[in-house]
C-alpha positions as CSV (number, residue, x, y, z in Angstrom):
1,M,-4.5,35.9,-0.6
2,F,-7.5,34.4,1.1
3,L,-5.2,32.1,3.1
4,G,-3.3,35.1,4.3
5,V,-6.2,36.0,6.6
6,N,-6.9,32.5,7.7
7,N,-6.4,33.0,11.4
8,W,-8.8,35.9,11.5
9,L,-11.3,34.1,9.4
10,V,-11.4,31.0,11.6
11,G,-11.6,33.1,14.7
12,Q,-14.9,34.5,13.4
13,N,-16.3,31.8,11.2
14,G,-19.0,29.7,12.8
15,T,-20.1,32.4,15.2
16,A,-23.7,31.7,16.2
17,V,-25.7,34.3,14.3
18,A,-29.2,35.4,15.2
19,I,-31.6,32.6,15.9
20,G,-34.1,34.7,17.6
21,A,-34.8,37.0,20.6
22,R,-36.5,34.1,22.4
23,S,-33.2,32.2,22.5
24,L,-31.2,35.2,23.6
25,G,-33.6,35.9,26.4
26,L,-33.1,32.3,27.6
27,G,-29.4,32.4,27.7
28,G,-28.9,31.0,24.3
29,A,-30.9,27.8,24.9
30,A,-32.6,26.7,21.8
31,V,-32.0,23.0,21.1
32,T,-35.4,22.0,22.6
33,F,-37.4,24.7,20.6
34,S,-40.1,23.4,18.4
35,N,-41.0,26.3,16.0
36,V,-39.8,27.9,12.8
37,N,-36.4,29.0,14.3
38,S,-35.7,25.3,14.9
39,I,-34.2,25.4,11.4
40,F,-31.2,27.1,13.1
41,S,-30.9,25.1,16.3
42,N,-32.5,21.6,15.9
43,Q,-34.4,20.6,12.8
44,A,-36.3,17.9,14.6
45,G,-38.2,20.8,16.3
46,L,-39.7,21.7,12.9
47,V,-42.4,19.1,13.6
48,G,-44.1,21.5,16.0
49,I,-45.3,23.6,13.0
50,R,-48.8,23.4,11.6
51,N,-49.2,24.7,8.1
52,T,-46.7,27.5,7.5
53,S,-44.7,29.7,9.8
54,Y,-42.3,32.6,9.2
55,S,-39.7,34.5,11.3
56,I,-37.5,37.6,11.1
57,N,-34.7,38.0,13.6
58,S,-32.1,40.7,14.3
59,E,-29.3,41.0,16.9
60,Q,-26.7,43.7,17.5
61,R,-23.9,42.1,19.4
62,F,-22.6,44.6,22.1
63,L,-24.2,47.4,20.1
64,L,-21.5,47.3,17.5
65,N,-22.4,47.8,13.8
66,E,-19.5,45.4,12.9
67,I,-21.2,42.5,14.8
68,R,-24.7,42.7,13.4
69,A,-26.6,39.4,12.9
70,V,-29.9,39.0,11.0
71,S,-31.8,36.0,9.9
72,A,-35.1,34.9,8.4
73,A,-36.8,31.6,8.2
74,V,-39.9,29.9,6.7
75,A,-41.2,26.4,7.3
76,H,-44.1,24.4,6.0
77,S,-45.7,21.2,7.4
78,F,-46.7,18.4,5.0
79,G,-48.5,16.5,7.7
80,K,-47.2,13.0,8.4
81,T,-44.7,13.4,5.6
82,G,-42.7,15.9,7.7
83,T,-41.8,19.6,7.8
84,L,-39.5,21.4,5.4
85,G,-37.7,24.6,6.4
86,L,-35.4,27.2,4.9
87,G,-33.2,29.6,6.9
88,V,-31.0,32.5,5.8
89,Q,-28.4,34.1,8.1
90,Y,-26.0,37.1,7.8
91,F,-23.4,38.2,10.3
92,G,-20.9,41.0,10.1
93,F,-20.4,44.2,8.0
94,S,-19.0,45.3,4.6
95,A,-15.3,44.5,5.4
96,Y,-16.0,41.1,6.8
97,N,-19.2,39.0,6.8
98,E,-20.6,35.5,6.9
99,Q,-23.7,34.1,5.2
100,R,-25.3,30.8,5.9
101,I,-28.3,29.1,4.0
102,S,-29.9,26.1,5.6
103,L,-32.4,23.7,4.0
104,G,-33.8,21.5,6.7
105,Y,-36.3,18.7,7.3
106,G,-37.9,17.3,10.4
107,R,-40.2,14.3,10.8
108,K,-41.9,12.5,13.7
109,L,-41.2,8.9,14.3
110,G,-44.2,8.0,16.5
111,D,-45.8,10.2,19.0
112,N,-42.8,10.8,21.2
113,F,-39.8,11.0,19.0
114,A,-38.6,13.2,16.0
115,I,-35.5,13.5,13.9
116,G,-34.2,16.2,11.6
117,T,-31.3,17.3,9.4
118,S,-30.3,20.2,7.2
119,L,-27.9,20.9,4.4
120,I,-25.9,24.1,5.0
121,W,-24.0,26.4,2.7
122,S,-21.6,28.6,4.8
123,N,-19.7,31.4,3.1
124,T,-17.2,33.9,4.4
125,A,-16.6,37.1,2.5
126,I,-13.7,39.6,2.9
127,P,-13.8,41.9,-0.1
128,E,-10.0,42.5,-0.1
129,Y,-9.3,38.8,-0.3
130,G,-12.4,37.1,-1.8
131,N,-15.0,34.6,-0.7
132,K,-14.8,31.1,0.7
133,G,-17.9,28.9,0.7
134,V,-18.3,25.3,1.9
135,F,-21.2,22.8,2.3
136,T,-21.8,21.0,5.6
137,F,-24.8,19.5,7.4
138,D,-26.2,18.9,10.9
139,I,-28.5,16.4,12.4
140,G,-31.0,16.7,15.3
141,M,-33.3,14.7,17.5
142,M,-36.1,15.4,19.9
143,A,-37.7,13.0,22.5
144,Y,-40.9,13.6,24.4
145,I,-39.9,11.8,27.6
146,S,-42.9,12.7,29.7
147,P,-45.6,15.4,29.8
148,K,-43.1,17.5,31.7
149,V,-39.7,16.7,30.2
150,S,-38.3,16.9,26.6
151,L,-34.8,16.2,25.3
152,G,-33.1,17.8,22.3
153,V,-29.8,16.9,20.6
154,E,-28.0,18.6,17.7
155,I,-24.7,17.8,16.0
156,F,-23.3,20.5,13.8
157,N,-20.7,19.8,11.1
158,P,-20.0,16.2,12.3
159,L,-17.5,15.5,9.5
160,R,-15.5,18.7,10.3
161,V,-15.7,20.2,6.9
162,K,-12.6,22.3,6.1
163,I,-12.7,26.0,5.3
164,T,-9.0,25.9,4.2
165,D,-6.4,23.1,4.1
166,D,-5.5,23.9,7.7
167,E,-8.8,24.9,9.3
168,S,-12.3,23.5,9.7
169,L,-15.7,24.8,10.5
170,P,-16.5,24.2,14.2
171,A,-17.9,20.8,15.1
172,V,-20.4,21.3,17.9
173,L,-22.6,19.0,20.0
174,K,-25.6,20.4,21.9
175,I,-27.7,18.5,24.4
176,G,-30.6,20.2,26.2
177,F,-33.6,19.5,28.4
178,L,-36.9,21.3,28.7
179,Y,-38.8,20.9,32.0
180,R,-42.4,22.1,32.6
181,P,-43.1,22.2,36.3
182,S,-46.5,23.8,35.6
183,K,-48.6,25.0,32.7
184,V,-47.1,28.5,32.9
185,V,-43.4,27.8,33.6
186,R,-40.7,26.2,31.4
187,I,-37.1,25.7,32.4
188,M,-34.4,24.9,29.9
189,A,-30.8,23.6,30.5
190,E,-28.4,23.1,27.6
191,V,-24.8,21.9,27.3
192,E,-22.7,22.9,24.2
193,K,-19.3,21.4,23.3
194,D,-17.2,22.7,20.5
195,I,-14.5,20.1,19.7
196,Q,-11.8,22.7,19.9
197,F,-13.0,24.6,23.0
198,G,-14.3,24.1,26.5
199,L,-17.8,23.2,27.6
200,R,-20.5,26.0,27.6
201,T,-23.8,25.9,29.4
202,H,-27.1,27.7,28.7
203,W,-29.8,28.2,31.3
204,G,-33.3,29.8,30.8
205,A,-36.7,30.1,32.2
206,E,-40.1,31.3,30.8
207,Y,-43.1,32.4,32.8
208,D,-46.5,33.0,31.2
209,V,-47.6,36.2,33.0
210,L,-50.7,36.4,30.9
211,K,-52.1,34.5,27.9
212,Q,-50.4,37.0,25.6
213,L,-47.3,37.8,27.6
214,V,-44.3,35.7,28.4
215,L,-41.3,36.7,30.5
216,R,-37.8,35.2,30.0
217,F,-34.6,35.0,32.0
218,G,-31.3,33.4,31.1
219,L,-27.6,32.7,31.8
220,T,-24.7,31.7,29.6
221,T,-21.3,30.5,30.8
222,R,-17.9,30.8,29.1
223,P,-18.2,33.7,28.8
224,A,-20.7,34.7,31.4
225,E,-23.7,36.6,30.1
226,F,-27.0,37.4,31.8
227,S,-30.2,37.9,29.7
228,F,-33.8,38.7,29.9
229,G,-36.7,39.3,27.5
230,F,-40.4,39.0,26.8
231,G,-42.7,37.7,24.1
232,Y,-46.1,39.2,23.3
233,K,-48.7,37.4,21.2
234,V,-50.8,39.5,18.9
235,K,-54.1,37.8,17.9
236,D,-52.5,34.4,18.6
237,K,-50.9,34.0,15.1
238,L,-48.3,36.8,15.5
239,R,-45.6,37.0,18.2
240,I,-43.1,39.7,18.9
241,D,-40.0,38.8,21.0
242,V,-37.6,41.3,22.5
243,A,-34.5,40.4,24.5
244,A,-31.1,41.7,25.7
245,S,-28.1,40.1,27.2
246,Y,-25.3,41.7,29.3
247,H,-21.6,41.0,29.3
248,Q,-19.7,42.7,32.1
249,V,-16.9,43.8,29.9
250,L,-18.4,44.1,26.4
251,G,-21.8,45.4,27.3
252,V,-25.3,44.9,26.1
253,T,-26.7,42.9,23.1
254,P,-30.3,43.7,22.1
255,A,-32.4,41.4,19.9
256,L,-35.8,41.5,18.2
257,S,-37.9,38.8,16.5
258,I,-41.2,38.6,14.7
259,V,-42.8,35.2,14.3
260,F,-46.0,34.5,12.3
261,Q,-47.8,31.2,12.1
262,S,-50.6,30.8,9.6
263,Q,-52.5,28.2,11.7
264,I,-52.6,27.9,15.5
265,A,-51.4,24.6,17.0
266,K,-53.8,22.3,18.7
267,P,-53.9,22.3,22.5
268,E,-52.1,18.9,22.6
269,A,-49.4,20.3,20.3
270,K,-48.9,23.3,22.5
271,R,-48.6,21.2,25.6
272,R,-45.7,19.3,24.0
273,D,-44.2,22.3,22.3
274,W,-44.8,20.3,19.1
């Protein structure tokens, strides 16, 4: 019976569920992030965490209850040994939903390079037909090229793990750059290639208006969506991110994130986004 809805399942499975309002406000760019939500986008970025960090994320795609995405993450740094993270994601509604649990690890290899990986359990549930869960993994890398430029790479499901005998989870490659032209401006560009679909690009920019306030703007292609948002720091350790994207046919997608870090990064770590 589960195979009877195979085409619909594959059309939805692998949809990028919520990875944070910061990413949405930056046009979906996230592979160069170095924070707790890196568990969802590039585990090498987990090395930017000091001590323990938490996040809660929510996204309402096109304001439809049937396309709700929520996620939560926690990560803890063990110093030179590396950083361990756990992420949980949910997408959908009662008649169709997807869940994903990611256990990830990131570690520095020298001052300018980091690697990461995660084991992922992905499950699709259609009450009328049952559940289908599979294990896969992804790998990531971050390179600190210069004080102004960082590179991030992520490969999701490189072995093309199958959902059914005929269909696989998407295999996706992402490559992104983070450019810091000044202390208060960050520009991000990211290319995403699903092996079965055309190339997508993500563009974003952040501007530190005040010490506590960050403005964000973004653009995604295929399909084209424009986005904007802001982040507000509360007593340094707590940040609230709000964002929205706009599709000219399907409408608006709002998102909200709350991120807490138990210890503030050193100035050098902040400069590198590590």
